[in-house]
GUPABA-896225 format. One line per 4 residues: number of its first residue (from 1); their letters; for each residue x, y, z of N, C-alpha, C. Coordinates in nm, 2 decimals. Last residue first. Layout:
# GUPABA-896225
NUM	a	X Y Z X Y Z X Y Z; ...
This chain:
# GUPABA-896225
174	alkr	-1.46 4.69 1.28 -1.40 4.80 1.21 -1.48 4.89 1.13; -1.61 4.67 1.60 -1.60 4.64 1.48 -1.54 4.74 1.40; -1.37 4.71 1.89 -1.51 4.75 1.83 -1.49 4.69 1.68; -1.26 4.53 2.18 -1.26 4.57 2.04 -1.39 4.63 2.00
170	fdre	-1.05 4.44 2.46 -1.20 4.47 2.41 -1.17 4.54 2.28; -0.81 4.18 2.47 -0.84 4.31 2.47 -1.00 4.33 2.42; -0.70 3.91 2.40 -0.71 3.96 2.55 -0.73 4.12 2.57; -0.79 3.89 2.14 -0.64 3.91 2.16 -0.64 3.98 2.31
166	fyll	-1.10 4.02 2.18 -1.00 3.96 2.08 -0.87 3.99 2.13; -1.43 4.09 2.22 -1.31 4.05 2.30 -1.20 3.99 2.20; -1.66 4.35 2.14 -1.58 4.24 2.12 -1.48 4.23 2.19; -1.94 4.51 2.16 -1.84 4.49 2.20 -1.78 4.37 2.19
162	pdgs	-2.17 4.54 1.85 -2.12 4.48 1.97 -1.99 4.52 2.02; -2.39 4.82 1.73 -2.25 4.73 1.71 -2.21 4.67 1.85; -2.75 4.80 1.68 -2.60 4.86 1.74 -2.49 4.78 1.70; -3.08 4.77 1.77 -2.97 4.79 1.67 -2.86 4.85 1.74
158	raha	-3.20 4.54 2.03 -3.20 4.66 1.97 -3.09 4.66 1.85; -3.38 4.28 2.19 -3.27 4.33 2.11 -3.29 4.47 2.04; -3.51 4.05 2.43 -3.51 4.16 2.35 -3.37 4.22 2.29; -3.67 3.77 2.59 -3.55 3.83 2.52 -3.60 3.95 2.45
154	rnvd	-3.76 3.52 2.82 -3.75 3.66 2.78 -3.64 3.71 2.70; -3.69 3.25 2.84 -3.81 3.29 2.84 -3.87 3.43 2.81; -3.44 3.04 2.78 -3.48 3.17 2.75 -3.63 3.17 2.74; -3.27 2.83 2.95 -3.39 2.81 2.90 -3.44 2.97 2.88
150	lifi	-2.93 2.79 2.94 -3.03 2.87 2.98 -3.14 2.85 2.88; -2.66 2.59 3.06 -2.76 2.62 2.96 -2.89 2.68 3.03; -2.33 2.66 3.15 -2.47 2.67 3.19 -2.54 2.68 3.06; -2.05 2.48 3.23 -2.12 2.52 3.12 -2.27 2.53 3.17
146	thtg	-1.77 2.59 3.44 -1.92 2.52 3.43 -1.96 2.57 3.30; -1.42 2.51 3.41 -1.55 2.59 3.38 -1.66 2.52 3.39; -1.22 2.33 3.41 -1.20 2.44 3.46 -1.31 2.54 3.48; -1.46 2.08 3.32 -1.31 2.11 3.37 -1.30 2.24 3.45
142	gdir	-1.73 2.14 3.29 -1.64 2.14 3.18 -1.49 2.16 3.21; -2.02 2.01 3.42 -1.89 2.02 3.45 -1.79 2.02 3.32; -2.31 2.20 3.36 -2.24 2.08 3.32 -2.09 2.11 3.36; -2.64 2.26 3.42 -2.50 2.31 3.46 -2.42 2.18 3.45
138	srvp	-2.96 2.36 3.27 -2.84 2.27 3.30 -2.72 2.34 3.34; -3.12 2.57 3.28 -3.18 2.43 3.25 -3.06 2.33 3.30; -3.22 2.86 3.46 -3.09 2.77 3.43 -3.16 2.63 3.40; -3.47 3.06 3.33 -3.42 2.96 3.41 -3.29 2.89 3.36
134	gafv	-3.40 3.38 3.19 -3.48 3.26 3.22 -3.43 3.17 3.31; -3.31 3.63 2.93 -3.33 3.57 3.06 -3.42 3.46 3.09; -3.11 3.82 2.73 -3.18 3.70 2.73 -3.20 3.67 2.88; -3.06 4.12 2.56 -3.11 4.07 2.69 -3.18 3.94 2.66
130	alsg	-2.86 4.33 2.34 -2.97 4.24 2.37 -2.96 4.17 2.50; -2.74 4.56 2.41 -2.76 4.54 2.27 -2.86 4.44 2.26; -2.87 4.74 2.69 -2.79 4.64 2.62 -2.82 4.62 2.51; -3.02 4.93 2.83 -2.95 4.98 2.72 -2.85 4.87 2.66
126	lrep	-2.95 4.79 3.16 -3.04 4.86 3.06 -2.95 4.92 2.96; -2.92 4.46 3.24 -2.85 4.59 3.23 -2.93 4.66 3.12; -3.10 4.32 3.50 -3.08 4.33 3.35 -3.02 4.46 3.33; -3.13 4.07 3.75 -3.09 4.18 3.70 -3.07 4.20 3.56
122	aggg	-3.41 3.83 3.70 -3.29 3.85 3.74 -3.24 3.99 3.69; -3.74 3.95 3.81 -3.66 3.84 3.74 -3.50 3.87 3.78; -3.90 4.10 3.98 -3.90 4.00 4.00 -3.82 3.88 3.92; -3.89 4.38 3.93 -3.97 4.31 3.85 -3.95 4.16 3.86
118	dlrw	-3.55 4.54 3.96 -3.70 4.51 4.03 -3.77 4.42 3.92; -3.34 4.64 3.84 -3.32 4.55 3.97 -3.46 4.52 4.04; -3.19 4.71 3.58 -3.34 4.69 3.61 -3.32 4.59 3.73; -2.92 4.97 3.59 -2.96 4.83 3.59 -3.12 4.83 3.61
114	gsrn	-2.81 5.20 3.60 -2.78 5.13 3.48 -2.83 5.00 3.48; -2.86 5.31 3.85 -2.94 5.38 3.72 -2.91 5.31 3.61; -2.74 5.14 4.02 -2.90 5.15 4.01 -2.95 5.20 3.88; -2.47 4.97 3.96 -2.52 5.09 3.98 -2.67 5.10 3.93
110	fred	-2.35 4.70 3.95 -2.48 4.72 3.97 -2.54 4.86 4.02; -2.02 4.74 4.10 -2.11 4.68 4.00 -2.26 4.72 4.04; -1.84 4.79 4.28 -1.87 4.89 4.18 -1.98 4.85 4.09; -1.76 4.56 4.39 -1.84 4.66 4.49 -1.88 4.77 4.39
106	aras	-1.61 4.43 4.22 -1.72 4.38 4.24 -1.82 4.49 4.31; -1.35 4.45 4.14 -1.42 4.58 4.14 -1.56 4.55 4.16; -1.20 4.22 4.17 -1.14 4.33 4.25 -1.26 4.45 4.24; -1.32 4.05 3.97 -1.39 4.06 4.10 -1.33 4.17 4.20
102	tafr	-1.33 4.18 3.65 -1.25 4.14 3.77 -1.31 4.16 3.88; -1.53 4.26 3.46 -1.41 4.16 3.42 -1.32 4.11 3.54; -1.70 4.44 3.51 -1.75 4.32 3.56 -1.64 4.21 3.52; -1.54 4.67 3.44 -1.61 4.68 3.59 -1.64 4.53 3.61
98	eaei	-1.52 4.64 3.17 -1.41 4.64 3.25 -1.44 4.62 3.41; -1.78 4.68 3.10 -1.71 4.55 3.08 -1.60 4.53 3.17; -1.82 4.95 3.15 -1.89 4.85 3.22 -1.84 4.70 3.22; -1.66 5.04 2.96 -1.62 5.06 3.11 -1.70 4.98 3.19
94	rdae	-1.76 4.95 2.73 -1.63 4.90 2.76 -1.61 4.93 2.91; -1.99 5.02 2.58 -2.03 4.95 2.71 -1.87 4.91 2.77; -2.04 5.09 2.31 -2.01 5.20 2.42 -2.00 5.14 2.56; -2.05 4.86 2.18 -1.92 4.92 2.19 -1.92 5.03 2.27
90	dlls	-2.27 4.66 2.41 -2.25 4.73 2.28 -2.12 4.79 2.29; -2.33 4.34 2.55 -2.28 4.47 2.55 -2.25 4.52 2.43; -2.61 4.15 2.65 -2.49 4.15 2.57 -2.47 4.29 2.55; -2.69 4.00 2.95 -2.69 4.13 2.89 -2.57 4.13 2.79
86	vsva	-2.86 3.75 3.05 -2.73 3.76 3.00 -2.76 3.88 2.89; -2.98 3.64 3.40 -2.99 3.71 3.27 -2.87 3.72 3.20; -3.14 3.37 3.55 -3.04 3.43 3.52 -3.06 3.52 3.40; -3.29 3.17 3.83 -3.31 3.26 3.71 -3.18 3.34 3.68
82	earl	-3.19 3.05 4.03 -3.30 2.99 3.95 -3.32 3.06 3.84; -2.85 2.98 4.13 -2.95 3.07 4.09 -3.06 2.98 4.01; -2.63 2.84 4.21 -2.74 2.82 4.29 -2.86 2.89 4.23; -2.43 2.90 4.02 -2.47 2.76 4.03 -2.61 2.73 4.12
78	ladh	-2.41 3.17 4.08 -2.48 3.13 3.96 -2.51 2.98 3.95; -2.26 3.16 4.31 -2.40 3.23 4.30 -2.49 3.18 4.17; -2.03 3.05 4.23 -2.13 2.97 4.33 -2.27 3.03 4.33; -1.94 3.25 4.05 -1.96 3.12 4.01 -2.06 3.05 4.09
74	agaa	-1.85 3.50 4.11 -1.98 3.49 4.12 -2.03 3.34 4.06; -1.56 3.49 4.12 -1.63 3.54 4.22 -1.77 3.50 4.24; -1.41 3.21 3.94 -1.48 3.34 3.95 -1.55 3.36 4.07; -1.33 2.94 3.95 -1.26 3.04 4.04 -1.33 3.16 4.04
70	krvc	-1.47 2.83 3.72 -1.51 2.79 3.86 -1.44 2.88 3.98; -1.58 3.05 3.45 -1.46 2.99 3.53 -1.50 2.97 3.69; -1.85 2.97 3.26 -1.80 3.04 3.37 -1.70 2.97 3.44; -2.04 2.99 2.95 -1.93 2.92 3.03 -1.86 3.01 3.15
66	fllr	-2.35 2.95 2.82 -2.23 3.04 2.85 -2.15 2.95 2.93; -2.60 2.90 2.57 -2.53 2.85 2.67 -2.39 2.94 2.69; -2.97 2.92 2.50 -2.81 2.97 2.49 -2.74 2.92 2.60; -3.28 2.86 2.36 -3.18 2.82 2.45 -3.04 2.89 2.42
62	ppqt	-3.60 2.81 2.26 -3.49 2.90 2.26 -3.41 2.88 2.38; -3.65 2.44 2.13 -3.68 2.58 2.23 -3.57 2.68 2.23; -3.55 2.63 1.89 -3.68 2.58 1.93 -3.65 2.46 2.03; -3.29 2.74 1.89 -3.41 2.82 1.85 -3.53 2.77 1.88
58	slgt	-3.01 2.69 2.06 -3.11 2.62 1.99 -3.23 2.74 1.98; -2.77 2.80 2.13 -2.77 2.68 2.13 -2.88 2.62 2.06; -2.57 3.10 2.10 -2.69 3.04 2.09 -2.69 2.89 2.07; -2.31 3.14 2.36 -2.34 3.12 2.20 -2.49 3.06 2.21
54	lssv	-2.00 3.25 2.51 -2.14 3.24 2.50 -2.19 3.21 2.37; -1.75 3.36 2.66 -1.78 3.23 2.58 -1.94 3.20 2.61; -1.72 3.58 2.79 -1.71 3.60 2.65 -1.71 3.46 2.59; -1.88 3.76 3.07 -1.83 3.63 2.99 -1.82 3.67 2.85
50	llgr	-1.86 3.91 3.38 -1.85 3.93 3.23 -1.80 3.78 3.19; -2.09 3.87 3.65 -1.97 3.87 3.60 -1.97 3.88 3.45; -2.28 3.91 3.96 -2.27 3.90 3.79 -2.11 3.91 3.78; -2.57 3.98 4.18 -2.43 3.91 4.14 -2.42 3.90 4.00
46	prge	-2.76 4.16 4.39 -2.73 4.12 4.26 -2.60 4.06 4.25; -2.89 4.00 4.70 -2.82 4.11 4.62 -2.78 4.06 4.48; -3.03 3.80 4.84 -3.08 3.92 4.85 -3.01 4.05 4.76; -2.88 3.56 4.78 -2.89 3.62 4.91 -2.91 3.77 4.92
42	awca	-2.84 3.67 4.46 -2.80 3.57 4.55 -2.81 3.64 4.69; -2.96 3.69 4.11 -2.97 3.73 4.26 -2.91 3.63 4.35; -2.76 3.75 3.84 -2.86 3.66 3.91 -2.86 3.74 4.04; -2.61 3.79 3.51 -2.64 3.82 3.64 -2.76 3.74 3.69
38	viav	-2.33 3.84 3.27 -2.45 3.72 3.33 -2.47 3.77 3.47; -2.27 4.05 3.03 -2.28 4.04 3.17 -2.38 3.93 3.20; -2.07 3.98 2.74 -2.21 3.97 2.81 -2.19 3.97 2.97; -1.92 4.00 2.41 -1.91 4.00 2.57 -2.05 4.03 2.63
34	gsal	-1.83 3.82 2.13 -1.90 3.91 2.20 -1.89 3.91 2.34; -1.49 3.74 2.00 -1.63 3.69 2.04 -1.70 3.83 2.11; -1.24 3.59 1.83 -1.32 3.72 1.85 -1.45 3.66 1.89; -0.98 3.41 1.90 -1.12 3.38 1.86 -1.19 3.52 1.91
30	kalg	-0.73 3.42 1.97 -0.75 3.47 1.85 -0.90 3.47 1.80; -0.71 3.34 2.22 -0.72 3.47 2.21 -0.74 3.52 2.07; -0.69 3.06 2.17 -0.81 3.12 2.21 -0.82 3.26 2.18; -0.41 3.05 2.14 -0.49 3.01 2.02 -0.63 3.08 2.05
26	nrft	-0.32 3.10 2.40 -0.29 3.19 2.27 -0.38 3.18 2.17; -0.42 2.87 2.51 -0.48 3.00 2.56 -0.42 3.10 2.45; -0.26 2.66 2.39 -0.40 2.64 2.38 -0.46 2.81 2.42; 0.00 2.74 2.47 -0.04 2.75 2.33 -0.19 2.74 2.31
22	veda	-0.05 2.70 2.75 -0.01 2.82 2.71 -0.05 2.85 2.56; -0.11 2.42 2.78 -0.19 2.52 2.81 -0.17 2.66 2.76; -0.05 2.21 2.50 0.00 2.27 2.63 -0.09 2.38 2.64; -0.27 1.96 2.38 -0.19 2.07 2.36 -0.16 2.15 2.48
18	lpap	-0.22 1.61 2.46 -0.30 1.74 2.46 -0.21 1.86 2.44; -0.13 1.34 2.22 -0.11 1.43 2.35 -0.19 1.56 2.34; -0.39 1.09 2.17 -0.29 1.20 2.12 -0.26 1.28 2.23; -0.42 0.78 2.30 -0.45 0.91 2.29 -0.36 1.00 2.23
14	tlld	-0.41 0.45 2.17 -0.32 0.57 2.24 -0.37 0.70 2.20; -0.57 0.31 2.00 -0.62 0.32 2.13 -0.53 0.42 2.21; -0.43 0.32 1.75 -0.56 0.39 1.75 -0.61 0.40 1.90; -0.20 0.17 1.82 -0.20 0.32 1.76 -0.32 0.39 1.78
10	adth	-0.31 -0.09 1.86 -0.25 0.01 1.96 -0.24 0.14 1.93; -0.37 -0.16 1.60 -0.50 -0.13 1.69 -0.43 -0.06 1.83; -0.16 0.01 1.38 -0.20 -0.11 1.46 -0.31 -0.06 1.54; -0.15 0.15 1.05 -0.18 0.18 1.19 -0.22 0.04 1.26
6	asmg	0.04 0.23 0.77 -0.02 0.13 0.85 -0.03 0.16 1.00; -0.02 0.50 0.55 0.06 0.45 0.67 -0.03 0.33 0.73; 0.01 0.51 0.19 -0.07 0.51 0.31 0.01 0.44 0.41; 0.21 0.49 -0.02 0.14 0.63 0.04 0.04 0.61 0.14
2	tm	0.12 0.17 -0.10 0.20 0.28 -0.13 0.14 0.42 -0.10; 0.08 -0.11 0.01 0.00 0.00 0.00 0.08 0.12 0.00
């Protein structure tokens, strides 16, 4: 068999080595993504954080998923939350994104004038490019992160350009 390599059964059972973490993270930095604030109520107060790993999962039924690092300050609150909101940020929201990107600024979050903090649902960022809200359907262990699947029972969107995250920095569309 010219041009073909012969594989033994042992070759097929041996897993390929995994990419090293630094190379993997550097590759992920090349993946442009929108950013959103995920928020919930915990012990009578709003909790939230910034995520860049989110995607629509299904239109029937409407679902989206997002991933949260287990070491993040709001991770455990999200694990216990019944309802969650995902507020997709626009290009004018860089300051808000920076506020939610680090737990060191947690006490600066949820300025009453920029948030809907009543109405019985999860906190929602006013003026967001889009907001999705509803109950968490599933929480899946994803290694260093938890994958959350949200059943969306409320959504709205407006025109505008998204805030993007690319090469470890916030960006605008060109």
